[in-house]
DRENPA-3360 file (N, C-alpha, C; in nm, 2 decimals, always signed):
BEGIN
1 = MTDRDGTG = -7.47/-3.98/+8.46/-7.37/-3.93/+8.55/-7.23/-3.93/+8.47 ~ -7.16/-3.82/+8.49/-7.03/-3.80/+8.42/-6.92/-3.79/+8.53 ~ -6.81/-3.86/+8.50/-6.70/-3.84/+8.60/-6.61/-3.72/+8.56 ~ -6.50/-3.70/+8.64/-6.42/-3.58/+8.63/-6.36/-3.56/+8.49 ~ -6.31/-3.67/+8.43/-6.25/-3.66/+8.30/-6.35/-3.66/+8.18 ~ -6.48/-3.66/+8.21/-6.58/-3.64/+8.11/-6.61/-3.77/+8.03 ~ -6.55/-3.88/+8.06/-6.58/-4.00/+7.99/-6.71/-4.07/+8.03 ~ -6.75/-4.05/+8.15/-6.88/-4.09/+8.20/-6.88/-4.23/+8.27;
9 = VEIREVTT = -6.97/-4.24/+8.36/-6.99/-4.36/+8.44/-7.14/-4.39/+8.41 ~ -7.17/-4.52/+8.38/-7.30/-4.56/+8.35/-7.35/-4.65/+8.47 ~ -7.46/-4.62/+8.52/-7.52/-4.69/+8.63/-7.63/-4.78/+8.58 ~ -7.62/-4.91/+8.60/-7.72/-5.01/+8.55/-7.77/-5.09/+8.66 ~ -7.91/-5.11/+8.66/-7.97/-5.20/+8.76/-7.93/-5.34/+8.74 ~ -7.90/-5.42/+8.85/-7.87/-5.56/+8.84/-8.01/-5.63/+8.82 ~ -8.02/-5.70/+8.71/-8.15/-5.77/+8.68/-8.14/-5.92/+8.66 ~ -8.02/-5.97/+8.64/-8.00/-6.11/+8.62/-7.91/-6.18/+8.72;
17 = KAERKIFV = -7.92/-6.31/+8.73/-7.83/-6.38/+8.83/-7.69/-6.36/+8.80 ~ -7.65/-6.36/+8.67/-7.51/-6.33/+8.63/-7.46/-6.19/+8.68 ~ -7.55/-6.09/+8.66/-7.51/-5.96/+8.71/-7.50/-5.96/+8.87 ~ -7.59/-6.03/+8.93/-7.58/-6.04/+9.08/-7.45/-6.10/+9.12 ~ -7.40/-6.20/+9.05/-7.27/-6.26/+9.08/-7.16/-6.16/+9.07 ~ -7.17/-6.08/+8.96/-7.07/-5.97/+8.95/-7.08/-5.87/+9.06 ~ -7.20/-5.84/+9.10/-7.22/-5.74/+9.21/-7.16/-5.79/+9.34 ~ -7.19/-5.92/+9.37/-7.15/-5.98/+9.49/-6.99/-5.99/+9.49;
25 = DFPNRFFA = -6.94/-6.03/+9.38/-6.79/-6.05/+9.37/-6.71/-5.92/+9.36 ~ -6.77/-5.81/+9.33/-6.70/-5.69/+9.31/-6.60/-5.65/+9.42 ~ -6.64/-5.65/+9.55/-6.55/-5.62/+9.65/-6.42/-5.71/+9.66 ~ -6.44/-5.83/+9.63/-6.33/-5.93/+9.63/-6.23/-5.89/+9.52 ~ -6.27/-5.85/+9.41/-6.18/-5.80/+9.30/-6.12/-5.67/+9.33 ~ -6.21/-5.57/+9.38/-6.16/-5.44/+9.41/-6.06/-5.43/+9.52 ~ -6.08/-5.51/+9.62/-5.99/-5.51/+9.74/-5.89/-5.62/+9.74 ~ -5.87/-5.69/+9.62/-5.78/-5.81/+9.62/-5.64/-5.78/+9.66;
33 = ENPNFVPA = -5.59/-5.67/+9.64/-5.45/-5.64/+9.68/-5.44/-5.58/+9.82 ~ -5.55/-5.56/+9.89/-5.55/-5.51/+10.03/-5.54/-5.62/+10.13 ~ -5.42/-5.63/+10.20/-5.40/-5.74/+10.29/-5.50/-5.74/+10.41 ~ -5.56/-5.63/+10.44/-5.66/-5.61/+10.55/-5.80/-5.65/+10.51 ~ -5.82/-5.67/+10.38/-5.96/-5.70/+10.34/-6.00/-5.85/+10.38 ~ -6.11/-5.86/+10.44/-6.17/-5.99/+10.47/-6.29/-6.01/+10.39 ~ -6.29/-6.10/+10.29/-6.40/-6.12/+10.20/-6.52/-6.19/+10.28 ~ -6.64/-6.16/+10.24/-6.76/-6.22/+10.30/-6.77/-6.36/+10.23;
41 = FYGDDMSD = -6.86/-6.44/+10.29/-6.89/-6.57/+10.23/-6.97/-6.55/+10.11 ~ -6.93/-6.59/+10.00/-6.99/-6.57/+9.87/-7.14/-6.62/+9.87 ~ -7.16/-6.74/+9.92/-7.30/-6.79/+9.92/-7.39/-6.71/+10.01 ~ -7.34/-6.66/+10.12/-7.42/-6.57/+10.21/-7.46/-6.44/+10.14 ~ -7.36/-6.38/+10.07/-7.39/-6.26/+9.99/-7.49/-6.28/+9.88 ~ -7.48/-6.39/+9.81/-7.58/-6.42/+9.71/-7.71/-6.44/+9.77 ~ -7.72/-6.50/+9.88/-7.86/-6.52/+9.94/-7.91/-6.39/+10.00 ~ -7.82/-6.30/+10.04/-7.87/-6.17/+10.09/-7.95/-6.09/+9.99;
49 = WDPKKNPA = -7.91/-6.11/+9.86/-7.97/-6.03/+9.75/-8.08/-6.12/+9.68 ~ -8.12/-6.23/+9.73/-8.22/-6.32/+9.67/-8.35/-6.31/+9.75 ~ -8.45/-6.25/+9.69/-8.58/-6.23/+9.76/-8.64/-6.36/+9.80 ~ -8.61/-6.47/+9.74/-8.66/-6.61/+9.77/-8.59/-6.66/+9.90 ~ -8.47/-6.61/+9.93/-8.39/-6.67/+10.04/-8.38/-6.58/+10.16 ~ -8.39/-6.45/+10.14/-8.37/-6.35/+10.24/-8.51/-6.30/+10.30 ~ -8.54/-6.34/+10.42/-8.67/-6.30/+10.48/-8.69/-6.15/+10.49 ~ -8.58/-6.07/+10.49/-8.60/-5.93/+10.50/-8.68/-5.87/+10.39;
57 = FSYCDAKA = -8.68/-5.94/+10.27/-8.76/-5.89/+10.16/-8.91/-5.89/+10.19 ~ -8.95/-5.95/+10.30/-9.10/-5.94/+10.33/-9.13/-5.80/+10.38 ~ -9.04/-5.72/+10.43/-9.06/-5.59/+10.48/-8.97/-5.48/+10.42 ~ -8.88/-5.52/+10.32/-8.79/-5.43/+10.26/-8.80/-5.45/+10.11 ~ -8.76/-5.34/+10.04/-8.74/-5.34/+9.90/-8.59/-5.32/+9.88 ~ -8.53/-5.38/+9.78/-8.38/-5.37/+9.76/-8.36/-5.37/+9.61 ~ -8.26/-5.29/+9.57/-8.21/-5.29/+9.43/-8.06/-5.28/+9.44 ~ -8.00/-5.35/+9.34/-7.86/-5.35/+9.33/-7.82/-5.29/+9.19;
65 = FLAYKGGK = -7.72/-5.21/+9.19/-7.67/-5.14/+9.07/-7.52/-5.16/+9.05 ~ -7.48/-5.17/+8.93/-7.34/-5.17/+8.89/-7.30/-5.05/+8.82 ~ -7.18/-4.99/+8.85/-7.13/-4.88/+8.78/-7.03/-4.92/+8.68 ~ -7.05/-4.88/+8.55/-6.96/-4.92/+8.44/-6.89/-4.80/+8.39 ~ -6.76/-4.82/+8.36/-6.68/-4.71/+8.29/-6.60/-4.78/+8.18 ~ -6.62/-4.74/+8.06/-6.55/-4.81/+7.95/-6.58/-4.96/+7.94 ~ -6.70/-5.00/+7.97/-6.74/-5.14/+7.97/-6.70/-5.22/+8.08 ~ -6.62/-5.16/+8.18/-6.57/-5.24/+8.29/-6.64/-5.19/+8.42;
73 = VVGRIGAI = -6.67/-5.29/+8.51/-6.74/-5.26/+8.63/-6.64/-5.19/+8.73 ~ -6.68/-5.07/+8.77/-6.59/-4.99/+8.86/-6.65/-4.96/+8.99 ~ -6.77/-5.00/+9.02/-6.83/-4.98/+9.15/-6.97/-5.05/+9.16 ~ -7.03/-5.04/+9.27/-7.16/-5.10/+9.30/-7.24/-5.02/+9.40 ~ -7.37/-5.03/+9.39/-7.46/-4.96/+9.48/-7.56/-5.05/+9.52 ~ -7.58/-5.06/+9.65/-7.69/-5.15/+9.71/-7.79/-5.05/+9.78 ~ -7.91/-5.05/+9.73/-8.01/-4.96/+9.79/-8.12/-5.05/+9.85 ~ -8.14/-5.03/+9.98/-8.24/-5.11/+10.06/-8.33/-5.01/+10.13;
81 = LSHAVKSK = -8.46/-5.03/+10.12/-8.56/-4.95/+10.19/-8.65/-5.04/+10.27 ~ -8.64/-5.01/+10.40/-8.73/-5.09/+10.50/-8.86/-5.01/+10.51 ~ -8.97/-5.08/+10.49/-9.10/-5.02/+10.50/-9.13/-4.99/+10.65 ~ -9.06/-5.06/+10.74/-9.08/-5.04/+10.88/-9.04/-4.90/+10.92 ~ -8.94/-4.84/+10.85/-8.89/-4.71/+10.90/-8.95/-4.60/+10.81 ~ -9.02/-4.63/+10.71/-9.08/-4.53/+10.62/-9.21/-4.47/+10.68 ~ -9.19/-4.39/+10.78/-9.31/-4.33/+10.84/-9.28/-4.19/+10.89 ~ -9.39/-4.12/+10.93/-9.37/-3.99/+10.98/-9.30/-3.99/+11.12;
89 = GKSFHLLK = -9.24/-3.89/+11.16/-9.18/-3.88/+11.29/-9.03/-3.93/+11.29 ~ -8.98/-3.96/+11.17/-8.84/-4.00/+11.16/-8.76/-3.90/+11.08 ~ -8.64/-3.87/+11.13/-8.55/-3.78/+11.07/-8.44/-3.87/+11.00 ~ -8.43/-3.85/+10.87/-8.33/-3.94/+10.80/-8.20/-3.86/+10.77 ~ -8.09/-3.93/+10.77/-7.96/-3.87/+10.75/-7.88/-3.96/+10.65 ~ -7.81/-3.89/+10.55/-7.72/-3.97/+10.46/-7.58/-3.94/+10.51 ~ -7.51/-4.05/+10.54/-7.38/-4.05/+10.60/-7.28/-4.11/+10.50 ~ -7.16/-4.05/+10.49/-7.05/-4.10/+10.41/-6.94/-4.15/+10.50;
97 = VHNGKVAE = -6.89/-4.27/+10.47/-6.77/-4.32/+10.54/-6.66/-4.32/+10.44 ~ -6.56/-4.24/+10.47/-6.44/-4.23/+10.37/-6.31/-4.22/+10.45 ~ -6.22/-4.31/+10.43/-6.09/-4.31/+10.50/-6.11/-4.31/+10.65 ~ -6.20/-4.39/+10.70/-6.22/-4.41/+10.84/-6.29/-4.29/+10.91 ~ -6.34/-4.20/+10.83/-6.42/-4.08/+10.89/-6.56/-4.09/+10.85 ~ -6.65/-4.05/+10.94/-6.79/-4.05/+10.90/-6.84/-3.90/+10.90 ~ -6.91/-3.87/+10.79/-6.96/-3.73/+10.78/-7.10/-3.73/+10.73 ~ -7.18/-3.64/+10.78/-7.32/-3.63/+10.73/-7.32/-3.55/+10.60;
105 = IADTKGSE = -7.37/-3.60/+10.50/-7.37/-3.52/+10.37/-7.51/-3.47/+10.34 ~ -7.62/-3.52/+10.40/-7.75/-3.47/+10.38/-7.84/-3.51/+10.49 ~ -7.95/-3.43/+10.51/-8.05/-3.47/+10.60/-8.19/-3.44/+10.53 ~ -8.29/-3.49/+10.59/-8.42/-3.47/+10.53/-8.47/-3.32/+10.53 ~ -8.51/-3.28/+10.42/-8.57/-3.15/+10.40/-8.71/-3.17/+10.34 ~ -8.81/-3.17/+10.42/-8.95/-3.21/+10.37/-8.95/-3.36/+10.34 ~ -8.98/-3.40/+10.22/-8.99/-3.54/+10.19/-8.88/-3.59/+10.10 ~ -8.77/-3.50/+10.08/-8.66/-3.54/+10.00/-8.53/-3.55/+10.08;
113 = LKGKSSEF = -8.45/-3.64/+10.03/-8.31/-3.66/+10.09/-8.22/-3.65/+9.97 ~ -8.14/-3.55/+9.96/-8.04/-3.53/+9.85/-7.91/-3.50/+9.91 ~ -7.81/-3.56/+9.85/-7.67/-3.53/+9.89/-7.58/-3.55/+9.77 ~ -7.46/-3.48/+9.78/-7.36/-3.49/+9.67/-7.23/-3.54/+9.73 ~ -7.16/-3.61/+9.65/-7.02/-3.65/+9.68/-6.95/-3.69/+9.56 ~ -6.82/-3.66/+9.56/-6.74/-3.69/+9.44/-6.64/-3.80/+9.47 ~ -6.65/-3.87/+9.58/-6.56/-3.97/+9.63/-6.62/-4.11/+9.62 ~ -6.54/-4.21/+9.59/-6.58/-4.35/+9.60/-6.57/-4.38/+9.75;
121 = STYLLAYI = -6.69/-4.40/+9.81/-6.70/-4.42/+9.95/-6.81/-4.52/+9.99 ~ -6.83/-4.54/+10.11/-6.94/-4.62/+10.16/-7.05/-4.51/+10.21 ~ -7.17/-4.53/+10.18/-7.28/-4.44/+10.22/-7.38/-4.52/+10.30 ~ -7.43/-4.45/+10.40/-7.53/-4.51/+10.49/-7.65/-4.42/+10.51 ~ -7.77/-4.48/+10.51/-7.89/-4.40/+10.54/-7.93/-4.44/+10.68 ~ -7.93/-4.34/+10.77/-7.96/-4.36/+10.91/-8.09/-4.28/+10.94 ~ -8.16/-4.32/+11.04/-8.27/-4.24/+11.08/-8.28/-4.23/+11.24 ~ -8.35/-4.13/+11.28/-8.37/-4.11/+11.42/-8.52/-4.10/+11.44;
129 = DVNSAKTG = -8.58/-4.18/+11.53/-8.72/-4.17/+11.55/-8.74/-4.06/+11.66 ~ -8.79/-3.94/+11.61/-8.80/-3.83/+11.69/-8.92/-3.84/+11.79 ~ -9.00/-3.94/+11.77/-9.12/-3.96/+11.86/-9.10/-4.07/+11.96 ~ -8.98/-4.13/+11.96/-8.96/-4.24/+12.05/-8.95/-4.19/+12.20 ~ -9.00/-4.28/+12.28/-9.00/-4.24/+12.43/-8.86/-4.25/+12.48 ~ -8.83/-4.16/+12.58/-8.70/-4.17/+12.64/-8.70/-4.28/+12.75 ~ -8.59/-4.34/+12.76/-8.59/-4.46/+12.86/-8.55/-4.41/+13.00 ~ -8.49/-4.29/+13.01/-8.45/-4.25/+13.14/-8.31/-4.29/+13.17;
137 = DDFNPLIW = -8.24/-4.36/+13.08/-8.11/-4.41/+13.09/-8.01/-4.30/+13.06 ~ -7.94/-4.25/+13.16/-7.84/-4.15/+13.15/-7.70/-4.21/+13.12 ~ -7.69/-4.28/+13.01/-7.56/-4.35/+12.98/-7.45/-4.25/+12.96 ~ -7.34/-4.28/+13.04/-7.22/-4.20/+13.03/-7.11/-4.28/+12.97 ~ -7.07/-4.26/+12.84/-6.97/-4.34/+12.78/-6.83/-4.32/+12.85 ~ -6.81/-4.21/+12.91/-6.68/-4.18/+12.98/-6.65/-4.28/+13.09 ~ -6.76/-4.32/+13.16/-6.74/-4.42/+13.27/-6.69/-4.55/+13.21 ~ -6.75/-4.60/+13.10/-6.71/-4.72/+13.04/-6.57/-4.72/+12.98;
145 = IIICIVAV = -6.53/-4.60/+12.93/-6.40/-4.59/+12.88/-6.30/-4.60/+12.99 ~ -6.33/-4.54/+13.11/-6.24/-4.54/+13.22/-6.23/-4.69/+13.27 ~ -6.34/-4.76/+13.28/-6.34/-4.90/+13.33/-6.26/-4.98/+13.24 ~ -6.27/-4.96/+13.10/-6.19/-5.04/+13.01/-6.04/-5.01/+13.03 ~ -6.00/-4.88/+13.04/-5.86/-4.84/+13.06/-5.81/-4.91/+13.19 ~ -5.88/-4.90/+13.30/-5.84/-4.96/+13.42/-5.82/-5.11/+13.41 ~ -5.92/-5.18/+13.34/-5.91/-5.32/+13.32/-5.79/-5.36/+13.23 ~ -5.76/-5.29/+13.13/-5.64/-5.31/+13.04/-5.51/-5.29/+13.13;
153 = AGIVAILI = -5.51/-5.18/+13.20/-5.39/-5.15/+13.29/-5.37/-5.27/+13.39 ~ -5.48/-5.32/+13.44/-5.47/-5.43/+13.54/-5.41/-5.56/+13.47 ~ -5.46/-5.59/+13.35/-5.41/-5.70/+13.28/-5.26/-5.69/+13.24 ~ -5.22/-5.57/+13.20/-5.08/-5.54/+13.17/-5.00/-5.56/+13.29 ~ -5.04/-5.50/+13.41/-4.97/-5.51/+13.53/-4.95/-5.66/+13.57 ~ -5.05/-5.74/+13.56/-5.04/-5.88/+13.59/-4.94/-5.95/+13.50 ~ -4.95/-5.92/+13.37/-4.85/-5.98/+13.27/-4.71/-5.95/+13.30 ~ -4.69/-5.82/+13.34/-4.55/-5.77/+13.37/-4.50/-5.84/+13.50;
161 = ARRRK = -4.59/-5.85/+13.60/-4.55/-5.92/+13.72/-4.52/-6.07/+13.70 ~ -4.59/-6.14/+13.61/-4.57/-6.28/+13.58/-4.43/-6.29/+13.51 ~ -4.41/-6.20/+13.42/-4.28/-6.21/+13.34/-4.16/-6.19/+13.43 ~ -4.17/-6.11/+13.53/-4.06/-6.08/+13.62/-4.03/-6.20/+13.71 ~ -4.12/-6.29/+13.73/-4.10/-6.41/+13.82/-4.02/-6.51/+13.75;
% end
């Protein structure tokens, strides 16, 4: 893979415990200057990627990759495949989350899922089970939004009334 200035980015699979530590710690270093960043618990993240400690590995395969540029780690990729969703009747979609916006960049065409992006972002693989039974639930989110607005307005009114006393 080559980046825009032609110097190249090398993607290497994480195969050792030392590389896994670098993989887990990367967000802490990358977002160190961001006051809104909340780091995960290091031990939990290490356990998440350890097949001996994470029971999800009984039905999932996962691989971790590090992106290097000029010998320095510049990104990471976590790929997780659940065998429970790997079946016919499911429509897969590759989503990109960038600057607070979600966009679909690919969907399944036959048995392949391909997408392109030139941005450093978060990517999600989502699926829809096209064969799932309908529940009959006609959920209307507008009703819940109105209920929340009314509840917040009521709380604000109570606080204003108390303050005036």
